[in-house]
C-alpha positions in Angstrom: 0.0 0.0 0.0 1.5 3.3 -1.1 1.4 6.4 1.1 0.8 4.5 4.3 1.3 6.3 7.6 2.4 3.2 9.5 4.3 0.1 8.4 4.3 -2.9 10.7 7.1 -5.5 10.2 6.6 -9.0 11.6 9.5 -11.5 11.2 8.3 -15.1 11.2 10.1 -18.3 12.3 8.7 -21.4 14.0 5.7 -19.7 15.6 2.8 -21.8 14.1 1.1 -21.8 17.6 1.2 -18.0 17.9 1.3 -16.4 14.5 -2.4 -16.4 14.0 -3.1 -14.4 17.2 -0.4 -12.0 16.4 -1.5 -11.2 12.8 -5.2 -11.1 13.8 -4.4 -8.4 16.3 -2.6 -6.3 13.7 -5.2 -6.6 10.9 -8.2 -5.8 13.1 -8.0 -2.1 12.6 -10.5 -0.5 10.1 -7.9 2.2 9.2 -6.7 2.3 5.6 -3.6 4.2 6.5 -1.2 1.3 7.4 0.5 -1.8 5.9 1.7 -5.1 7.4 4.8 -6.8 6.1 5.1 -10.5 7.0 8.7 -11.8 6.6 9.0 -15.6 6.6 12.6 -16.3 7.7 12.7 -19.8 6.2 10.5 -21.3 8.9 10.2 -25.1 8.6 6.9 -25.4 10.3 3.4 -24.2 9.2 3.9 -20.5 10.1 4.4 -19.4 6.5 1.2 -21.1 5.4 -0.8 -19.4 8.1 0.7 -16.0 7.4 0.3 -16.2 3.7 -3.4 -16.6 4.0 -3.6 -13.1 5.5 -1.7 -11.7 2.5 -4.2 -13.4 0.2 -7.1 -12.0 2.2 -6.0 -8.4 2.8 -4.5 -6.1 0.2 -2.5 -4.1 2.8 -0.7 -7.2 3.9 2.5 -8.2 2.1 4.1 -11.7 2.4 7.9 -11.9 1.9 9.8 -15.2 1.7 13.5 -15.5 2.4 16.2 -18.0 3.4 16.8 -18.3 7.2 19.1 -15.6 8.4 17.9 -14.8 11.9 15.8 -12.1 13.4 17.9 -9.1 12.4 18.1 -10.4 8.8 14.3 -10.8 8.6 13.7 -7.3 10.0 16.2 -5.8 7.5 14.4 -7.6 4.7 11.1 -6.1 5.8 12.6 -2.6 5.8 13.1 -2.9 2.0 9.4 -3.0 1.5 8.3 -0.2 3.8 6.3 2.7 2.4 4.9 4.1 5.7 6.2 7.3 7.5 6.7 5.3 10.7 7.8 1.7 11.4 6.7 -0.7 14.1 8.5 -3.9 14.7 6.2 -6.6 16.1 7.4 -10.0 17.1 5.4 -12.9 15.8 4.7 -14.6 19.1 3.3 -11.4 20.6 0.3 -9.3 19.9 -0.9 -5.7 20.1 -3.7 -4.0 22.1 -7.1 -3.6 20.5 -7.3 -0.1 19.0 -3.5 0.4 19.3 -3.1 1.1 15.5 -5.9 3.7 15.4 -4.5 5.5 18.5 -1.0 5.6 17.1 -2.0 6.8 13.6 -4.0 9.6 15.2 -1.0 10.6 17.3 1.3 10.5 14.2 -1.0 12.8 12.3 -1.0 15.3 15.1 2.8 15.0 15.8 4.5 14.1 12.5 7.8 15.8 13.4 8.5 13.2 16.2 11.4 10.9 15.6 10.2 8.1 17.9 7.0 7.3 19.9 7.7 5.3 23.0 5.0 3.4 24.9 4.7 0.5 27.4 3.7 -3.2 27.3 2.2 -6.0 29.3 4.2 -9.1 30.0 2.1 -12.2 29.5 3.1 -15.4 31.3 -0.3 -17.2 31.1 -4.0 -16.4 31.4 -3.7 -16.1 35.2 -0.4 -14.2 35.3 0.3 -10.9 33.5 2.5 -8.0 34.7 2.9 -4.4 33.5 6.4 -3.8 32.1 6.7 -0.7 34.1 5.8 -0.2 37.8 4.4 3.2 37.1 3.2 4.6 33.7 5.1 7.2 31.8 3.8 10.8 31.7 2.8 11.9 28.2 5.4 14.3 27.1 7.9 15.2 24.4 11.6 14.9 25.4 15.0 15.4 23.8 16.3 12.1 22.4 19.4 12.3 24.6 17.1 12.4 27.7 15.8 8.9 26.8 18.9 7.6 28.4 17.3 7.6 31.8 16.8 4.7 34.3 13.1 5.5 34.7 12.5 5.6 30.9 15.0 3.6 28.9 13.8 0.2 27.5 15.8 -1.5 24.7 13.0 -3.5 23.2 12.3 -2.2 19.6 8.6 -3.3 19.8 8.0 -0.5 22.3 8.5 2.2 19.7 7.5 3.7 16.4 10.5 4.9 14.4 10.4 7.6 11.8 11.2 5.9 8.5 13.0 9.0 7.0 15.5 9.0 9.8 16.3 5.3 9.3 16.9 5.8 5.6 18.8 9.0 6.0 21.3 7.4 8.3 21.2 3.9 6.8 20.1 2.4 10.1 19.5 -1.4 10.1 19.9 -4.3 12.5 23.3 -5.8 13.1 23.2 -9.3 11.6 26.3 -10.4 13.4 24.5 -10.4 16.7 22.5 -13.5 17.7 21.1 -11.8 20.8 20.6 -8.2 22.1 20.1 -6.8 18.6 17.4 -4.5 20.0 19.8 -2.8 22.4 22.4 -2.2 19.6 19.8 -0.8 17.2 18.3 1.5 19.9 21.7 3.1 20.6 22.2 3.8 16.9 18.7 5.3 16.5 18.8 7.5 19.6 22.2 8.9 18.5 20.5 10.1 15.2 17.2 11.3 16.7 16.2 14.7 18.0 13.1 14.0 20.0 11.0 11.3 21.6 7.3 11.3 22.6 6.5 9.3 25.7 3.1 7.7 25.9 1.5 6.3 29.1 -0.5 3.6 27.3 0.4 -0.1 27.3 -0.1 -1.0 23.6 1.8 -4.3 23.3 1.6 -7.8 24.8 4.9 -9.5 25.2 4.8 -13.3 25.6 7.2 -14.4 28.3 8.7 -17.8 27.3 11.4 -19.6 29.4 12.8 -21.0 26.1 13.5 -17.5 24.8 17.0 -17.2 23.2 17.6 -14.0 25.2 17.7 -16.0 28.4 19.7 -19.1 27.3 23.4 -19.2 28.3 25.3 -19.7 25.1 28.7 -18.6 23.9 27.0 -16.6 21.0 25.0 -14.7 23.6 28.2 -14.0 25.6 29.8 -12.6 22.4 26.7 -10.5 21.7 26.9 -9.0 25.2 30.6 -8.2 24.7 29.8 -6.4 21.4 27.0 -4.5 23.2 29.4 -3.5 25.9 31.8 -2.0 23.3 28.9 -0.2 21.7 27.6 1.2 25.0 31.1 2.4 25.8 31.2 4.3 22.5 27.7 5.7 23.1 28.6 6.8 26.6 31.5 8.9 25.3 29.0 10.8 23.1 26.6 11.6 25.9 26.6 13.6 29.1 24.7 11.3 31.4 27.6 9.2 32.8 25.6 8.0 35.7 23.1 6.3 33.4 25.8 4.6 31.3 27.6 3.4 34.4 24.4 1.8 35.5 23.6 0.3 32.1 27.1 -1.0 31.6 27.1 -2.5 35.1 23.8 -4.3 34.1 25.2 -5.6 30.8 28.4 -6.8 32.5 26.4 -8.7 35.1 24.4 -10.3 32.4 27.6 -11.3 30.7 29.1 -13.0 33.7 25.9 -14.7 34.6 25.9 -16.0 31.0 29.5 -17.2 31.2 28.8 -19.0 34.5 26.1 -21.0 32.8 28.2 -22.2 29.9 29.8 -25.6 30.4 32.7 -25.5 27.9 34.8 -22.4 28.5 37.8 -23.5 26.5 41.1 -21.7 26.0 39.9 -20.1 22.7 37.1 -18.4 24.6 39.3 -17.3 27.4 41.6 -15.7 24.9 38.6 -13.9 23.3 37.6 -12.5 26.7 41.2 -11.4 27.5 41.3 -9.5 24.3 38.1 -7.7 25.1 38.8 -6.0 28.4 35.8 -4.2 29.8 36.6 -0.5 30.2 34.2 0.0 33.1 36.0 -2.6 35.2 38.7 0.1 35.6 36.2 2.8 36.6 36.5 3.5 40.3 32.8 4.1 40.7 31.8 0.6 39.4 34.9 -1.5 39.8 34.2 -2.6 43.3 30.6 -3.6 42.6 31.6 -5.6 39.5 34.6 -7.2 41.2 32.4 -8.3 44.1 29.8 -9.7 41.8 32.3 -11.6 39.6 34.3 -13.1 42.5 31.1 -14.3 44.2 29.6 -15.8 41.0 32.4 -16.8 38.7 35.7 -16.7 40.6 37.6 -19.0 38.2 36.8 -16.7 35.3 37.8 -13.6 37.3 41.2 -14.9 38.2 41.8 -16.2 34.6 41.3 -13.0 32.7 40.1 -10.0 34.7 43.1 -9.6 36.9 
């Protein structure tokens, strides 16, 4: 659909149990001002068959087929087909709030100079267990993009935002396909560096399906490497911003995640130890955070600490 206001990109891989609920929630709007781009990332199950039926039924739904390349690759493929002024990345095992699209399109039409709209979500565990992602709702306001780096505001998940398409194209922003995890954090730092403003919204417009099998919580060496790359990225971003307190906190959080991940990996061989030695974490030397990190590492992974941190 040409001249859309909103483009929704949904990557698809092995979600035959969830994809129907996801797409139904997205096509339910009566608005003719948005498009949906379904990207099948070489899924071996019936996900593509289910998704393709929606493209056959609705003219504003596009179905794109590609070889398996991972989440970032699928999102980047979807970006090639975007015609909307803003982009929303929705994960195929999640779903959106009823009326969310109409609310967001109305907001865009009244505030079309905003680089990013940021809202909240509900974490869904099961029918009897849901939690709001935030303890208290955001206040509706427009802020400078640099002020998004705030402990009370910052969330790295890309599905919590609408991104102005022009800004992505102008700066060539895409997802890093080298990362197997934490690609959202990496993309967010790139986008915020290019953005001028952000509009905060108090509404929860997204349902995030919590799954204990999620790749983001599995301890693998590829996740450890992704966390290291994210640390390097965050260190660079910190040098470009004034809020050192936030970046010390965020780097501390990522570093803890890294060491928890390493602790859960069975085969830490010499090659991996060499990799970690060559990627020293700058914030371990910072006097404000060093003692906290050292205490955490010694308590949880002492062998790793004495092998490459000292």
